[in-house]
VOGU-3710 file (C-alpha; in Angstrom, 3 decimals, decimal comma):
1> mqtskitria> 108,206/-10,566/72,215  106,738/-7,103/71,615  107,676/-7,034/67,913  106,053/-10,435/67,456  102,704/-9,056/68,683  103,012/-5,985/66,477  103,883/-8,133/63,453  100,938/-10,445/64,114  98,554/-7,481/64,483  99,930/-5,924/61,276
11> vvvlvllflv> 99,375/-9,177/59,354  95,795/-9,459/60,642  95,088/-5,830/59,719  96,535/-6,312/56,220  94,496/-9,489/55,644  91,309/-7,760/56,789  92,081/-4,751/54,595  92,614/-7,062/51,611  89,299/-8,832/52,262  87,394/-5,557/52,632
21> lsviscstht> 88,881/-4,153/49,423  88,103/-7,380/47,579  84,451/-7,260/48,602  84,101/-3,549/47,852  85,572/-3,921/44,372  82,968/-6,518/43,333  80,368/-5,204/40,934  77,353/-6,591/39,157  76,178/-5,868/35,639  72,577/-5,901/34,554
31> hvhnhsapsg> 71,916/-6,556/30,890  68,743/-5,139/29,418  67,446/-6,926/26,354  65,621/-4,808/23,825  62,813/-6,941/22,404  61,879/-4,672/19,546  61,266/-5,946/16,074  64,194/-5,619/13,680  63,824/-2,850/11,088  60,294/-1,905/12,160
41> kkippgqakk> 58,616/-5,193/11,202  55,600/-6,353/13,166  56,142/-9,200/15,591  53,856/-12,230/15,195  51,370/-12,590/18,061  52,978/-15,824/19,266  56,397/-14,192/19,562  54,966/-11,147/21,378  53,246/-13,535/23,776  56,533/-15,329/24,483
51> mngdksakay> 58,445/-12,092/25,051  55,873/-10,876/27,574  55,441/-14,245/29,259  51,703/-14,463/28,673  49,789/-17,719/28,178  47,591/-16,528/25,317  48,471/-14,724/22,086  44,915/-13,453/21,691  45,758/-10,007/23,094  48,499/-9,557/20,480
61> apgqqkkr> 46,555/-10,671/17,399  45,366/-7,722/15,271  41,954/-9,282/14,647  41,358/-9,652/18,378  42,039/-6,018/19,316  39,089/-4,029/20,627  38,422/-0,655/19,057  38,056/2,187/21,565
//
């Protein structure tokens, strides 16, 4: 009777240990996308707008830039 309790407790402890180790070993990976132009070319205003999630390409068009 006593060994049955010890065996049951040991099984519960081993299952809990397995679950804890499984959760701890999980990892996440974050991928960062580099949205630079290939080989130094300028990006068209429409593409720059899409990459930044804006609604208008006016801010990216060279003729629409304000001089400081």
